[in-house]
N, CA, C and O atoms as a GROMACS GRO file, in nm:
protein
  612
    1MET      N    1   2.002  -2.495  -0.094
    1MET     CA    2   1.983  -2.352  -0.077
    1MET      C    3   1.873  -2.330   0.027
    1MET      O    4   1.768  -2.395   0.023
    2THR      N    5   1.897  -2.238   0.118
    2THR     CA    6   1.798  -2.201   0.218
    2THR      C    7   1.697  -2.106   0.156
    2THR      O    8   1.733  -2.018   0.078
    3LYS      N    9   1.570  -2.125   0.190
    3LYS     CA   10   1.464  -2.038   0.139
    3LYS      C   11   1.398  -1.964   0.255
    3LYS      O   12   1.380  -2.018   0.364
    4ASN      N   13   1.364  -1.839   0.229
    4ASN     CA   14   1.296  -1.754   0.327
    4ASN      C   15   1.173  -1.694   0.264
    4ASN      O   16   1.174  -1.656   0.147
    5ALA      N   17   1.065  -1.684   0.342
    5ALA     CA   18   0.940  -1.625   0.296
    5ALA      C   19   0.897  -1.516   0.394
    5ALA      O   20   0.898  -1.536   0.516
    6ILE      N   21   0.859  -1.402   0.339
    6ILE     CA   22   0.814  -1.289   0.420
    6ILE      C   23   0.678  -1.244   0.370
    6ILE      O   24   0.658  -1.225   0.250
    7ILE      N   25   0.584  -1.228   0.463
    7ILE     CA   26   0.458  -1.161   0.430
    7ILE      C   27   0.476  -1.018   0.477
    7ILE      O   28   0.501  -0.993   0.595
    8LEU      N   29   0.462  -0.923   0.385
    8LEU     CA   30   0.468  -0.782   0.423
    8LEU      C   31   0.326  -0.727   0.418
    8LEU      O   32   0.277  -0.686   0.313
    9PHE      N   33   0.262  -0.729   0.534
    9PHE     CA   34   0.124  -0.684   0.551
    9PHE      C   35   0.119  -0.533   0.574
    9PHE      O   36   0.021  -0.468   0.540
   10SER      N   37   0.226  -0.479   0.631
   10SER     CA   38   0.232  -0.338   0.667
   10SER      C   39   0.302  -0.256   0.560
   10SER      O   40   0.395  -0.303   0.494
   11GLY      N   41   0.256  -0.134   0.544
   11GLY     CA   42   0.324  -0.039   0.458
   11GLY      C   43   0.394   0.068   0.539
   11GLY      O   44   0.442   0.167   0.484
   12ASP      N   45   0.400   0.048   0.671
   12ASP     CA   46   0.467   0.145   0.758
   12ASP      C   47   0.616   0.149   0.726
   12ASP      O   48   0.677   0.047   0.695
   13PHE      N   49   0.673   0.267   0.735
   13PHE     CA   50   0.813   0.288   0.701
   13PHE      C   51   0.906   0.196   0.780
   13PHE      O   52   0.990   0.128   0.721
   14ASP      N   53   0.892   0.196   0.912
   14ASP     CA   54   0.984   0.120   0.996
   14ASP      C   55   0.970  -0.031   0.974
   14ASP      O   56   1.071  -0.102   0.970
   15LYS      N   57   0.849  -0.078   0.959
   15LYS     CA   58   0.828  -0.221   0.936
   15LYS      C   59   0.876  -0.262   0.797
   15LYS      O   60   0.932  -0.370   0.779
   16SER      N   61   0.855  -0.175   0.700
   16SER     CA   62   0.902  -0.202   0.564
   16SER      C   63   1.054  -0.202   0.557
   16SER      O   64   1.114  -0.283   0.487
   17MET      N   65   1.116  -0.108   0.630
   17MET     CA   66   1.262  -0.105   0.637
   17MET      C   67   1.314  -0.237   0.693
   17MET      O   68   1.407  -0.296   0.638
   18ALA      N   69   1.252  -0.283   0.802
   18ALA     CA   70   1.295  -0.410   0.863
   18ALA      C   71   1.283  -0.524   0.763
   18ALA      O   72   1.374  -0.606   0.752
   19ALA      N   73   1.172  -0.531   0.692
   19ALA     CA   74   1.152  -0.638   0.595
   19ALA      C   75   1.258  -0.635   0.486
   19ALA      O   76   1.312  -0.739   0.447
   20MET      N   77   1.289  -0.515   0.435
   20MET     CA   78   1.388  -0.504   0.327
   20MET      C   79   1.529  -0.531   0.375
   20MET      O   80   1.610  -0.589   0.303
   21ILE      N   81   1.561  -0.489   0.497
   21ILE     CA   82   1.694  -0.518   0.553
   21ILE      C   83   1.711  -0.668   0.571
   21ILE      O   84   1.815  -0.724   0.537
   22ILE      N   85   1.609  -0.733   0.625
   22ILE     CA   86   1.615  -0.879   0.641
   22ILE      C   87   1.624  -0.949   0.506
   22ILE      O   88   1.705  -1.040   0.489
   23ALA      N   89   1.544  -0.907   0.410
   23ALA     CA   90   1.546  -0.969   0.277
   23ALA      C   91   1.682  -0.952   0.211
   23ALA      O   92   1.735  -1.047   0.153
   24ASN      N   93   1.738  -0.833   0.220
   24ASN     CA   94   1.871  -0.809   0.162
   24ASN      C   95   1.978  -0.891   0.230
   24ASN      O   96   2.065  -0.948   0.165
   25GLY      N   97   1.972  -0.898   0.363
   25GLY     CA   98   2.069  -0.979   0.437
   25GLY      C   99   2.061  -1.126   0.400
   25GLY      O  100   2.163  -1.191   0.380
   26ALA      N  101   1.939  -1.177   0.390
   26ALA     CA  102   1.921  -1.318   0.355
   26ALA      C  103   1.969  -1.345   0.212
   26ALA      O  104   2.034  -1.446   0.186
   27ALA      N  105   1.936  -1.254   0.121
   27ALA     CA  106   1.979  -1.272  -0.019
   27ALA      C  107   2.131  -1.264  -0.029
   27ALA      O  108   2.192  -1.338  -0.107
   28ALA      N  109   2.193  -1.174   0.048
   28ALA     CA  110   2.340  -1.161   0.047
   28ALA      C  111   2.407  -1.288   0.098
   28ALA      O  112   2.521  -1.318   0.061
   29MET      N  113   2.336  -1.363   0.183
   29MET     CA  114   2.390  -1.490   0.234
   29MET      C  115   2.362  -1.606   0.138
   29MET      O  116   2.396  -1.721   0.167
   30GLY      N  117   2.301  -1.575   0.023
   30GLY     CA  118   2.274  -1.679  -0.076
   30GLY      C  119   2.137  -1.744  -0.062
   30GLY      O  120   2.109  -1.843  -0.130
   31ASN      N  121   2.053  -1.691   0.025
   31ASN     CA  122   1.920  -1.748   0.042
   31ASN      C  123   1.826  -1.705  -0.070
   31ASN      O  124   1.841  -1.597  -0.127
   32GLU      N  125   1.731  -1.789  -0.099
   32GLU     CA  126   1.624  -1.756  -0.193
   32GLU      C  127   1.513  -1.691  -0.110
   32GLU      O  128   1.461  -1.752  -0.017
   33VAL      N  129   1.478  -1.568  -0.145
   33VAL     CA  130   1.383  -1.491  -0.064
   33VAL      C  131   1.260  -1.454  -0.147
   33VAL      O  132   1.272  -1.410  -0.261
   34THR      N  133   1.143  -1.474  -0.087
   34THR     CA  134   1.016  -1.433  -0.146
   34THR      C  135   0.947  -1.338  -0.049
   34THR      O  136   0.934  -1.367   0.069
   35ILE      N  137   0.903  -1.222  -0.102
   35ILE     CA  138   0.822  -1.130  -0.021
   35ILE      C  139   0.684  -1.124  -0.084
   35ILE      O  140   0.669  -1.091  -0.202
   36PHE      N  141   0.584  -1.155  -0.004
   36PHE     CA  142   0.444  -1.152  -0.046
   36PHE      C  143   0.382  -1.024   0.011
   36PHE      O  144   0.358  -1.015   0.131
   37PHE      N  145   0.357  -0.926  -0.076
   37PHE     CA  146   0.302  -0.797  -0.037
   37PHE      C  147   0.150  -0.807  -0.036
   37PHE      O  148   0.088  -0.836  -0.139
   38THR      N  149   0.090  -0.783   0.079
   38THR     CA  150  -0.054  -0.792   0.090
   38THR      C  151  -0.109  -0.672   0.167
   38THR      O  152  -0.037  -0.608   0.243
   39PHE      N  153  -0.234  -0.641   0.147
   39PHE     CA  154  -0.302  -0.528   0.207
   39PHE      C  155  -0.214  -0.403   0.207
   39PHE      O  156  -0.172  -0.360   0.099
   40TRP      N  157  -0.184  -0.344   0.322
   40TRP     CA  158  -0.113  -0.215   0.326
   40TRP      C  159   0.028  -0.225   0.268
   40TRP      O  160   0.082  -0.125   0.221
   41GLY      N  161   0.087  -0.342   0.272
   41GLY     CA  162   0.219  -0.361   0.213
   41GLY      C  163   0.222  -0.334   0.063
   41GLY      O  164   0.325  -0.297   0.008
   42LEU      N  165   0.107  -0.352  -0.002
   42LEU     CA  166   0.098  -0.324  -0.146
   42LEU      C  167   0.130  -0.179  -0.180
   42LEU      O  168   0.176  -0.150  -0.291
   43ASN      N  169   0.105  -0.088  -0.086
   43ASN     CA  170   0.131   0.054  -0.114
   43ASN      C  171   0.276   0.080  -0.148
   43ASN      O  172   0.306   0.175  -0.220
   44LEU      N  173   0.367  -0.002  -0.099
   44LEU     CA  174   0.510   0.014  -0.132
   44LEU      C  175   0.536  -0.012  -0.279
   44LEU      O  176   0.634   0.038  -0.335
   45LEU      N  177   0.450  -0.090  -0.341
   45LEU     CA  178   0.468  -0.127  -0.481
   45LEU      C  179   0.402  -0.030  -0.578
   45LEU      O  180   0.416  -0.043  -0.700
   46ARG      N  181   0.329   0.066  -0.524
   46ARG     CA  182   0.262   0.163  -0.610
   46ARG      C  183   0.364   0.256  -0.676
   46ARG      O  184   0.462   0.295  -0.615
   47LYS      N  185   0.338   0.289  -0.801
   47LYS     CA  186   0.420   0.389  -0.869
   47LYS      C  187   0.398   0.523  -0.800
   47LYS      O  188   0.286   0.552  -0.757
   48PRO      N  189   0.502   0.606  -0.789
   48PRO     CA  190   0.487   0.734  -0.719
   48PRO      C  191   0.394   0.832  -0.792
   48PRO      O  192   0.331   0.917  -0.729
   49GLU      N  193   0.387   0.819  -0.922
   49GLU     CA  194   0.302   0.910  -0.997
   49GLU      C  195   0.161   0.850  -1.012
   49GLU      O  196   0.144   0.728  -1.012
   50LYS      N  197   0.062   0.936  -1.024
   50LYS     CA  198  -0.075   0.892  -1.042
   50LYS      C  199  -0.089   0.828  -1.180
   50LYS      O  200  -0.043   0.883  -1.280
   51VAL      N  201  -0.152   0.713  -1.184
   51VAL     CA  202  -0.176   0.642  -1.310
   51VAL      C  203  -0.327   0.643  -1.333
   51VAL      O  204  -0.404   0.597  -1.249
   52ASN      N  205  -0.367   0.696  -1.446
   52ASN     CA  206  -0.510   0.702  -1.476
   52ASN      C  207  -0.559   0.568  -1.529
   52ASN      O  208  -0.526   0.526  -1.640
   53VAL      N  209  -0.638   0.502  -1.448
   53VAL     CA  210  -0.704   0.378  -1.487
   53VAL      C  211  -0.851   0.392  -1.451
   53VAL      O  212  -0.888   0.460  -1.355
   54LYS      N  213  -0.934   0.328  -1.530
   54LYS     CA  214  -1.078   0.336  -1.506
   54LYS      C  215  -1.114   0.248  -1.387
   54LYS      O  216  -1.085   0.128  -1.384
   55LYS      N  217  -1.180   0.312  -1.287
   55LYS     CA  218  -1.219   0.242  -1.166
   55LYS      C  219  -1.354   0.294  -1.120
   55LYS      O  220  -1.393   0.406  -1.152
   56PRO      N  221  -1.425   0.211  -1.044
   56PRO     CA  222  -1.546   0.262  -0.979
   56PRO      C  223  -1.510   0.371  -0.877
   56PRO      O  224  -1.396   0.378  -0.831
   57PHE      N  225  -1.606   0.455  -0.843
   57PHE     CA  226  -1.584   0.570  -0.756
   57PHE      C  227  -1.516   0.532  -0.624
   57PHE      O  228  -1.418   0.596  -0.584
   58MET      N  229  -1.567   0.430  -0.556
   58MET     CA  230  -1.512   0.392  -0.425
   58MET      C  231  -1.366   0.350  -0.436
   58MET      O  232  -1.286   0.383  -0.348
   59GLU      N  233  -1.330   0.277  -0.541
   59GLU     CA  234  -1.190   0.236  -0.560
   59GLU      C  235  -1.101   0.356  -0.587
   59GLU      O  236  -0.987   0.361  -0.540
   60LYS      N  237  -1.152   0.454  -0.662
   60LYS     CA  238  -1.075   0.576  -0.687
   60LYS      C  239  -1.051   0.652  -0.556
   60LYS      O  240  -0.940   0.698  -0.530
   61MET      N  241  -1.155   0.662  -0.475
   61MET     CA  242  -1.142   0.733  -0.348
   61MET      C  243  -1.043   0.663  -0.255
   61MET      O  244  -0.958   0.727  -0.193
   62PHE      N  245  -1.055   0.532  -0.248
   62PHE     CA  246  -0.966   0.454  -0.163
   62PHE      C  247  -0.821   0.473  -0.208
   62PHE      O  248  -0.732   0.496  -0.127
   63GLY      N  249  -0.799   0.462  -0.338
   63GLY     CA  250  -0.665   0.478  -0.394
   63GLY      C  251  -0.606   0.616  -0.370
   63GLY      O  252  -0.486   0.630  -0.350
   64SER      N  253  -0.692   0.718  -0.372
   64SER     CA  254  -0.642   0.854  -0.352
   64SER      C  255  -0.597   0.878  -0.208
   64SER      O  256  -0.519   0.970  -0.182
   65MET      N  257  -0.645   0.798  -0.115
   65MET     CA  258  -0.610   0.816   0.026
   65MET      C  259  -0.486   0.736   0.068
   65MET      O  260  -0.431   0.759   0.176
   66MET      N  261  -0.443   0.643  -0.016
   66MET     CA  262  -0.330   0.557   0.021
   66MET      C  263  -0.198   0.615  -0.032
   66MET      O  264  -0.197   0.681  -0.136
   67PRO      N  265  -0.088   0.590   0.041
   67PRO     CA  266   0.042   0.640  -0.006
   67PRO      C  267   0.085   0.569  -0.134
   67PRO      O  268   0.052   0.453  -0.159
   68ARG      N  269   0.161   0.643  -0.215
   68ARG     CA  270   0.213   0.589  -0.340
   68ARG      C  271   0.362   0.562  -0.326
   68ARG      O  272   0.443   0.654  -0.332
   69GLY      N  273   0.398   0.438  -0.307
   69GLY     CA  274   0.538   0.398  -0.306
   69GLY      C  275   0.608   0.420  -0.173
   69GLY      O  276   0.552   0.478  -0.080
   70PRO      N  277   0.732   0.374  -0.166
   70PRO     CA  278   0.808   0.382  -0.041
   70PRO      C  279   0.838   0.524   0.004
   70PRO      O  280   0.860   0.547   0.123
   71GLY      N  281   0.840   0.618  -0.088
   71GLY     CA  282   0.871   0.756  -0.053
   71GLY      C  283   0.766   0.820   0.036
   71GLY      O  284   0.795   0.918   0.106
   72GLU      N  285   0.644   0.768   0.035
   72GLU     CA  286   0.536   0.824   0.116
   72GLU      C  287   0.508   0.744   0.242
   72GLU      O  288   0.416   0.777   0.318
   73ALA      N  289   0.584   0.639   0.266
   73ALA     CA  290   0.562   0.557   0.385
   73ALA      C  291   0.594   0.637   0.511
   73ALA      O  292   0.691   0.712   0.514
   74LYS      N  293   0.512   0.619   0.613
   74LYS     CA  294   0.528   0.689   0.741
   74LYS      C  295   0.562   0.589   0.851
   74LYS      O  296   0.534   0.470   0.838
   75LEU      N  297   0.622   0.636   0.959
   75LEU     CA  298   0.650   0.553   1.075
   75LEU      C  299   0.520   0.497   1.133
   75LEU      O  300   0.414   0.560   1.123
   76SER      N  301   0.527   0.380   1.192
   76SER     CA  302   0.408   0.320   1.253
   76SER      C  303   0.368   0.391   1.381
   76SER      O  304   0.250   0.394   1.416
   77LYS      N  305   0.462   0.448   1.451
   77LYS     CA  306   0.440   0.528   1.572
   77LYS      C  307   0.502   0.664   1.547
   77LYS      O  308   0.600   0.676   1.472
   78MET      N  309   0.448   0.765   1.608
   78MET     CA  310   0.500   0.902   1.592
   78MET      C  311   0.517   0.936   1.444
   78MET      O  312   0.625   0.975   1.400
   79THR      N  313   0.410   0.923   1.368
   79THR     CA  314   0.416   0.949   1.224
   79THR      C  315   0.472   1.088   1.193
   79THR      O  316   0.533   1.108   1.088
   80TRP      N  317   0.452   1.182   1.283
   80TRP     CA  318   0.502   1.316   1.265
   80TRP      C  319   0.654   1.321   1.261
   80TRP      O  320   0.711   1.420   1.213
   81ALA      N  321   0.722   1.216   1.310
   81ALA     CA  322   0.868   1.214   1.317
   81ALA      C  323   0.933   1.141   1.200
   81ALA      O  324   1.054   1.117   1.201
   82THR      N  325   0.855   1.105   1.099
   82THR     CA  326   0.910   1.030   0.986
   82THR      C  327   1.026   1.104   0.920
   82THR      O  328   1.130   1.044   0.892
   83GLY      N  329   1.010   1.234   0.897
   83GLY     CA  330   1.116   1.313   0.835
   83GLY      C  331   1.243   1.314   0.919
   83GLY      O  332   1.354   1.305   0.865
   84MET      N  333   1.228   1.326   1.050
   84MET     CA  334   1.344   1.324   1.139
   84MET      C  335   1.414   1.190   1.132
   84MET      O  336   1.538   1.184   1.130
   85MET      N  337   1.336   1.082   1.129
   85MET     CA  338   1.395   0.948   1.121
   85MET      C  339   1.473   0.932   0.991
   85MET      O  340   1.586   0.882   0.991
   86LYS      N  341   1.416   0.974   0.881
   86LYS     CA  342   1.484   0.963   0.751
   86LYS      C  343   1.612   1.046   0.748
   86LYS      O  344   1.713   1.002   0.694
   87LYS      N  345   1.606   1.165   0.807
   87LYS     CA  346   1.725   1.252   0.812
   87LYS      C  347   1.835   1.186   0.896
   87LYS      O  348   1.952   1.185   0.856
   88THR      N  349   1.798   1.132   1.010
   88THR     CA  350   1.894   1.063   1.097
   88THR      C  351   1.954   0.943   1.026
   88THR      O  352   2.075   0.920   1.033
   89MET      N  353   1.871   0.866   0.959
   89MET     CA  354   1.920   0.748   0.888
   89MET      C  355   2.018   0.788   0.778
   89MET      O  356   2.118   0.719   0.755
   90LYS      N  357   1.989   0.898   0.710
   90LYS     CA  358   2.080   0.945   0.605
   90LYS      C  359   2.215   0.982   0.664
   90LYS      O  360   2.319   0.948   0.608
   91LYS      N  361   2.214   1.051   0.778
   91LYS     CA  362   2.340   1.088   0.846
   91LYS      C  363   2.419   0.965   0.887
   91LYS      O  364   2.542   0.967   0.889
   92LYS      N  365   2.349   0.857   0.921
   92LYS     CA  366   2.413   0.734   0.966
   92LYS      C  367   2.443   0.639   0.849
   92LYS      O  368   2.482   0.524   0.870
   93ASN      N  369   2.424   0.687   0.726
   93ASN     CA  370   2.450   0.610   0.604
   93ASN      C  371   2.365   0.484   0.594
   93ASN      O  372   2.411   0.381   0.544
   94VAL      N  373   2.241   0.492   0.640
   94VAL     CA  374   2.147   0.382   0.623
   94VAL      C  375   2.078   0.402   0.488
   94VAL      O  376   2.029   0.511   0.458
   95MET      N  377   2.074   0.298   0.409
   95MET     CA  378   2.011   0.308   0.278
   95MET      C  379   1.864   0.346   0.290
   95MET      O  380   1.796   0.307   0.386
   96GLU      N  381   1.815   0.422   0.193
   96GLU     CA  382   1.674   0.458   0.189
   96GLU      C  383   1.590   0.336   0.153
   96GLU      O  384   1.640   0.241   0.093
   97LEU      N  385   1.464   0.340   0.190
   97LEU     CA  386   1.373   0.229   0.164
   97LEU      C  387   1.366   0.195   0.016
   97LEU      O  388   1.373   0.078  -0.022
   98GLN      N  389   1.354   0.295  -0.068
   98GLN     CA  390   1.349   0.271  -0.213
   98GLN      C  391   1.475   0.199  -0.260
   98GLN      O  392   1.466   0.104  -0.338
   99ALA      N  393   1.590   0.242  -0.214
   99ALA     CA  394   1.717   0.180  -0.254
   99ALA      C  395   1.726   0.036  -0.204
   99ALA      O  396   1.777  -0.052  -0.274
  100LEU      N  397   1.676   0.012  -0.082
  100LEU     CA  398   1.676  -0.125  -0.029
  100LEU      C  399   1.586  -0.216  -0.113
  100LEU      O  400   1.619  -0.333  -0.137
  101MET      N  401   1.473  -0.163  -0.156
  101MET     CA  402   1.384  -0.241  -0.242
  101MET      C  403   1.450  -0.274  -0.376
  101MET      O  404   1.443  -0.387  -0.424
  102GLU      N  405   1.514  -0.175  -0.434
  102GLU     CA  406   1.583  -0.195  -0.562
  102GLU      C  407   1.697  -0.295  -0.548
  102GLU      O  408   1.716  -0.381  -0.634
  103GLN      N  409   1.773  -0.284  -0.439
  103GLN     CA  410   1.883  -0.376  -0.416
  103GLN      C  411   1.831  -0.519  -0.398
  103GLN      O  412   1.889  -0.613  -0.452
  104ALA      N  413   1.723  -0.534  -0.324
  104ALA     CA  414   1.666  -0.668  -0.303
  104ALA      C  415   1.627  -0.730  -0.437
  104ALA      O  416   1.656  -0.846  -0.463
  105ARG      N  417   1.562  -0.653  -0.519
  105ARG     CA  418   1.520  -0.705  -0.650
  105ARG      C  419   1.641  -0.741  -0.736
  105ARG      O  420   1.640  -0.841  -0.807
  106ALA      N  421   1.745  -0.657  -0.729
  106ALA     CA  422   1.867  -0.684  -0.806
  106ALA      C  423   1.935  -0.813  -0.759
  106ALA      O  424   2.002  -0.879  -0.837
  107MET      N  425   1.918  -0.848  -0.631
  107MET     CA  426   1.977  -0.971  -0.578
  107MET      C  427   1.884  -1.091  -0.595
  107MET      O  428   1.913  -1.200  -0.545
  108GLY      N  429   1.774  -1.072  -0.665
  108GLY     CA  430   1.687  -1.185  -0.696
  108GLY      C  431   1.574  -1.210  -0.599
  108GLY      O  432   1.506  -1.312  -0.609
  109VAL      N  433   1.551  -1.117  -0.504
  109VAL     CA  434   1.437  -1.133  -0.413
  109VAL      C  435   1.310  -1.123  -0.496
  109VAL      O  436   1.291  -1.029  -0.574
  110ARG      N  437   1.224  -1.220  -0.478
  110ARG     CA  438   1.099  -1.226  -0.554
  110ARG      C  439   0.992  -1.142  -0.484
  110ARG      O  440   0.960  -1.166  -0.367
  111PHE      N  441   0.936  -1.045  -0.555
  111PHE     CA  442   0.828  -0.962  -0.504
  111PHE      C  443   0.698  -1.012  -0.564
  111PHE      O  444   0.681  -1.014  -0.686
  112ILE      N  445   0.605  -1.054  -0.477
  112ILE     CA  446   0.474  -1.101  -0.522
  112ILE      C  447   0.367  -1.008  -0.468
  112ILE      O  448   0.360  -0.984  -0.348
  113ALA      N  449   0.284  -0.955  -0.557
  113ALA     CA  450   0.169  -0.874  -0.517
  113ALA      C  451   0.049  -0.966  -0.502
  113ALA      O  452   0.016  -1.042  -0.593
  114CYS      N  453  -0.017  -0.958  -0.387
  114CYS     CA  454  -0.134  -1.041  -0.359
  114CYS      C  455  -0.253  -0.994  -0.444
  114CYS      O  456  -0.300  -0.881  -0.427
  115THR      N  457  -0.300  -1.078  -0.532
  115THR     CA  458  -0.407  -1.040  -0.622
  115THR      C  459  -0.541  -1.019  -0.550
  115THR      O  460  -0.619  -0.933  -0.589
  116MET      N  461  -0.566  -1.097  -0.445
  116MET     CA  462  -0.691  -1.076  -0.371
  116MET      C  463  -0.691  -0.940  -0.303
  116MET      O  464  -0.791  -0.868  -0.308
  117SER      N  465  -0.579  -0.904  -0.240
  117SER     CA  466  -0.570  -0.773  -0.176
  117SER      C  467  -0.579  -0.661  -0.279
  117SER      O  468  -0.641  -0.558  -0.254
  118MET      N  469  -0.517  -0.681  -0.394
  118MET     CA  470  -0.526  -0.581  -0.500
  118MET      C  471  -0.672  -0.558  -0.538
  118MET      O  472  -0.715  -0.444  -0.554
  119ASP      N  473  -0.746  -0.666  -0.551
  119ASP     CA  474  -0.887  -0.656  -0.589
  119ASP      C  475  -0.966  -0.584  -0.480
  119ASP      O  476  -1.044  -0.493  -0.511
  120VAL      N  477  -0.947  -0.623  -0.356
  120VAL     CA  478  -1.019  -0.562  -0.243
  120VAL      C  479  -0.987  -0.413  -0.232
  120VAL      O  480  -1.075  -0.332  -0.204
  121MET      N  481  -0.861  -0.377  -0.254
  121MET     CA  482  -0.818  -0.239  -0.237
  121MET      C  483  -0.829  -0.157  -0.365
  121MET      O  484  -0.795  -0.039  -0.366
  122GLY      N  485  -0.877  -0.220  -0.471
  122GLY     CA  486  -0.899  -0.147  -0.595
  122GLY      C  487  -0.772  -0.110  -0.669
  122GLY      O  488  -0.770  -0.009  -0.739
  123MET      N  489  -0.667  -0.189  -0.655
  123MET     CA  490  -0.541  -0.161  -0.725
  123MET      C  491  -0.535  -0.238  -0.856
  123MET      O  492  -0.584  -0.351  -0.866
  124ARG      N  493  -0.475  -0.176  -0.954
  124ARG     CA  494  -0.457  -0.239  -1.084
  124ARG      C  495  -0.307  -0.257  -1.111
  124ARG      O  496  -0.224  -0.183  -1.058
  125LYS      N  497  -0.274  -0.356  -1.192
  125LYS     CA  498  -0.134  -0.382  -1.226
  125LYS      C  499  -0.065  -0.258  -1.282
  125LYS      O  500   0.053  -0.235  -1.256
  126GLU      N  501  -0.138  -0.180  -1.359
  126GLU     CA  502  -0.081  -0.060  -1.421
  126GLU      C  503  -0.033   0.041  -1.317
  126GLU      O  504   0.053   0.125  -1.346
  127GLU      N  505  -0.088   0.035  -1.196
  127GLU     CA  506  -0.052   0.129  -1.091
  127GLU      C  507   0.070   0.086  -1.011
  127GLU      O  508   0.124   0.164  -0.931
  128LEU      N  509   0.114  -0.037  -1.032
  128LEU     CA  510   0.226  -0.091  -0.956
  128LEU      C  511   0.354  -0.091  -1.039
  128LEU      O  512   0.349  -0.085  -1.162
  129ILE      N  513   0.467  -0.097  -0.970
  129ILE     CA  514   0.596  -0.097  -1.038
  129ILE      C  515   0.609  -0.220  -1.129
  129ILE      O  516   0.540  -0.320  -1.110
  130ASP      N  517   0.696  -0.211  -1.224
  130ASP     CA  518   0.717  -0.320  -1.319
  130ASP      C  519   0.797  -0.435  -1.257
  130ASP      O  520   0.868  -0.416  -1.158
  131GLY      N  521   0.784  -0.552  -1.316
  131GLY     CA  522   0.866  -0.666  -1.278
  131GLY      C  523   0.817  -0.746  -1.159
  131GLY      O  524   0.893  -0.824  -1.102
  132LEU      N  525   0.692  -0.728  -1.121
  132LEU     CA  526   0.636  -0.802  -1.008
  132LEU      C  527   0.576  -0.934  -1.054
  132LEU      O  528   0.542  -0.951  -1.171
  133ASP      N  529   0.563  -1.026  -0.960
  133ASP     CA  530   0.481  -1.144  -0.981
  133ASP      C  531   0.347  -1.115  -0.916
  133ASP      O  532   0.339  -1.040  -0.818
  134TYR      N  533   0.242  -1.174  -0.970
  134TYR     CA  534   0.107  -1.156  -0.915
  134TYR      C  535   0.053  -1.295  -0.884
  134TYR      O  536   0.054  -1.384  -0.968
  135ALA      N  537   0.005  -1.311  -0.761
  135ALA     CA  538  -0.044  -1.443  -0.722
  135ALA      C  539  -0.130  -1.431  -0.597
  135ALA      O  540  -0.138  -1.325  -0.534
  136GLY      N  541  -0.192  -1.543  -0.564
  136GLY     CA  542  -0.274  -1.550  -0.444
  136GLY      C  543  -0.202  -1.621  -0.332
  136GLY      O  544  -0.083  -1.653  -0.343
  137VAL      N  545  -0.275  -1.644  -0.226
  137VAL     CA  546  -0.217  -1.701  -0.105
  137VAL      C  547  -0.156  -1.839  -0.128
  137VAL      O  548  -0.060  -1.875  -0.060
  138ALA      N  549  -0.210  -1.917  -0.220
  138ALA     CA  550  -0.156  -2.051  -0.244
  138ALA      C  551  -0.009  -2.044  -0.287
  138ALA      O  552   0.071  -2.131  -0.250
  139THR      N  553   0.026  -1.943  -0.363
  139THR     CA  554   0.166  -1.926  -0.405
  139THR      C  555   0.254  -1.894  -0.285
  139THR      O  556   0.364  -1.946  -0.273
  140TYR      N  557   0.204  -1.808  -0.197
  140TYR     CA  558   0.280  -1.778  -0.075
  140TYR      C  559   0.295  -1.904   0.011
  140TYR      O  560   0.404  -1.933   0.059
  141ILE      N  561   0.187  -1.977   0.029
  141ILE     CA  562   0.192  -2.099   0.112
  141ILE      C  563   0.294  -2.197   0.053
  141ILE      O  564   0.368  -2.261   0.128
  142GLY      N  565   0.298  -2.208  -0.078
  142GLY     CA  566   0.397  -2.295  -0.143
  142GLY      C  567   0.539  -2.251  -0.110
  142GLY      O  568   0.625  -2.334  -0.081
  143ALA      N  569   0.564  -2.120  -0.115
  143ALA     CA  570   0.697  -2.068  -0.081
  143ALA      C  571   0.726  -2.089   0.067
  143ALA      O  572   0.838  -2.127   0.104
  144ALA      N  573   0.628  -2.066   0.152
  144ALA     CA  574   0.646  -2.082   0.296
  144ALA      C  575   0.670  -2.228   0.333
  144ALA      O  576   0.751  -2.257   0.421
  145ASP      N  577   0.602  -2.320   0.266
  145ASP     CA  578   0.620  -2.462   0.293
  145ASP      C  579   0.765  -2.507   0.271
  145ASP      O  580   0.814  -2.597   0.338
  146GLU      N  581   0.832  -2.442   0.176
  146GLU     CA  582   0.970  -2.479   0.144
  146GLU      C  583   1.073  -2.397   0.222
  146GLU      O  584   1.193  -2.420   0.208
  147SER      N  585   1.026  -2.302   0.303
  147SER     CA  586   1.116  -2.209   0.370
  147SER      C  587   1.157  -2.260   0.509
  147SER      O  588   1.082  -2.327   0.578
  148THR      N  589   1.280  -2.223   0.545
  148THR     CA  590   1.328  -2.250   0.681
  148THR      C  591   1.292  -2.136   0.776
  148THR      O  592   1.284  -2.155   0.897
  149ILE      N  593   1.271  -2.017   0.719
  149ILE     CA  594   1.232  -1.901   0.796
  149ILE      C  595   1.111  -1.838   0.728
  149ILE      O  596   1.113  -1.816   0.606
  150THR      N  597   1.007  -1.809   0.806
  150THR     CA  598   0.888  -1.741   0.757
  150THR      C  599   0.857  -1.626   0.851
  150THR      O  600   0.847  -1.647   0.972
  151LEU      N  601   0.841  -1.507   0.798
  151LEU     CA  602   0.815  -1.389   0.880
  151LEU      C  603   0.686  -1.320   0.836
  151LEU      O  604   0.653  -1.318   0.718
  152PHE      N  605   0.616  -1.265   0.933
  152PHE     CA  606   0.496  -1.185   0.908
  152PHE      C  607   0.524  -1.046   0.962
  152PHE      O  608   0.538  -1.026   1.082
  153ILE      N  609   0.532  -0.949   0.871
  153ILE     CA  610   0.566  -0.812   0.912
  153ILE      C  611   0.454  -0.719   0.867
  153ILE      O  612   0.460  -0.598   0.890
   0.00000   0.00000   0.00000
């Protein structure tokens, strides 16, 4: 079985779409896919609703400024055009980011939340979607070592 590893460093809409399209395509071909969500990529894993967890002031402030989930992701360029892009994609029958993420998980794509980035960014497990794996860089390196394709997005 071919293995693929993706680091999703960005939470930008267009980059996240690319990562999910690639992950879904690879999984559909029978590949074992791991996505390691780190730094801004972690925002895609946030629950859309606010979760009350006890945090220091700075972590609360940081969390309040970051997008919650794929629905709030913006384009990396021309952020003002995100709505137009989503509307165009809908007309062209392109799956939404949330649906691509759900499909990837249903096909067995492994989602790993980087624990170091979670700590730095003040994120708690309770704030993230269910069914994730939590690990550090060593776990990603292990997956990448066994992979034929490794991507940094």
